[in-house]
Structure formats: structure tokens, C-alpha cells
C-alpha positions as CSV (number, residue, x, y, z in Angstrom):
1,M,114.7,97.1,123.9
2,S,115.7,100.4,122.2
3,K,117.3,103.2,124.1
4,T,114.1,105.2,123.5
5,L,112.0,102.5,125.1
6,D,114.5,102.2,128.0
7,R,114.1,106.0,128.7
8,M,110.4,105.8,128.3
9,Q,110.1,102.9,130.7
10,A,111.4,105.0,133.6
11,I,108.7,107.6,132.9
12,F,106.0,105.0,132.6
13,R,107.1,103.4,135.9
14,D,107.0,106.7,137.6
15,V,103.7,108.0,136.3
16,L,101.9,104.7,136.6
17,D,103.5,104.0,140.0
18,D,104.7,100.5,139.0
19,D,108.4,99.9,139.6
20,G,108.0,96.4,138.0
21,L,106.4,97.6,134.7
22,I,108.1,96.3,131.6
23,L,107.3,98.2,128.5
24,R,106.5,96.1,125.4
25,P,106.1,97.6,122.0
26,E,102.6,96.4,121.5
27,M,101.4,97.6,125.0
28,T,98.4,99.8,125.2
29,A,96.5,101.6,128.0
30,E,94.1,98.6,128.1
31,D,97.1,96.4,129.3
32,V,97.8,98.5,132.4
33,E,95.2,99.1,135.1
34,T,96.5,102.4,136.3
35,W,96.9,103.9,132.7
36,D,93.9,106.2,132.5
37,S,93.2,109.5,130.8
38,L,94.9,111.6,133.4
39,S,98.0,109.3,133.6
40,H,98.1,109.4,129.7
41,I,98.4,113.2,129.8
42,N,101.2,112.9,132.4
43,L,103.0,110.2,130.3
44,I,102.9,112.5,127.2
45,T,104.1,115.5,129.2
46,G,106.9,113.5,130.9
47,I,108.1,112.1,127.5
48,E,108.0,115.6,126.0
49,E,110.2,116.9,128.9
50,E,112.6,113.9,128.9
51,F,113.2,114.0,125.1
52,G,112.8,117.8,124.6
53,V,110.0,117.3,122.0
54,K,106.5,118.6,121.6
55,F,103.6,116.5,120.2
56,T,100.5,117.9,118.5
57,T,97.0,116.9,119.5
58,A,96.6,115.0,116.3
59,E,99.9,113.1,116.8
60,V,98.8,112.0,120.3
61,A,95.4,111.0,119.1
62,S,96.9,108.8,116.4
63,L,99.0,106.7,118.8
64,K,97.8,103.1,119.2
65,C,100.6,101.5,121.3
66,V,103.9,102.2,123.0
67,Q,105.8,101.4,119.8
68,D,103.9,104.2,118.0
69,L,105.0,106.6,120.7
70,A,108.6,105.5,120.5
71,V,108.6,105.8,116.7
72,L,107.1,109.3,117.0
73,V,109.8,110.4,119.5
74,E,112.6,109.0,117.3
75,K,111.1,110.8,114.3
76,K,111.1,114.1,116.2
77,L,114.7,113.6,117.3
78,A,115.9,112.6,113.8
79,P,118.2,115.2,112.2
80,K,116.4,117.5,109.8
81,P,117.7,117.4,106.2
């Protein structure tokens, strides 16, 4: 698991109140019973705070799975040319 996913896992466990949750790259909200629209907002906010990034509404709407979110975080953290 990437370092980004490791850090995200702690946020997912906290927000979704599931200490045993193991993030998988292909995981979606449909895979986790407690992952609803409110918890989704809390996940996005928590990840923005943890990584010091901001997502646009379009970016959030385009996310299909956990891997998409991790890739977006890493893209935002990448050094600018």
C-alpha cells in the first residue's frame, strides 16, 4: 500500500468509525455500509486537511474509487515545474 493510502486509511477509519477497515484501491462507497453522502464530505475534508490540499467540486465528482482519490492527492502534492 502506498504511503498516501496508508495516511488515507487512518482518515477513513476515523470518519467511517471502523478500526478494522482496510482500504483497497478499487474500493467505492458501495463497498462500505457507513460511507454515505455526509461521511463522503467528511472524508474529503479530512483528506484535504491531512495533506494540505484543496479539491474542486469537479475533481470530487470525477472520483470513482479510492485509487482515484489517492492519485488526485499525489498529483496535487507533486512539485510544480
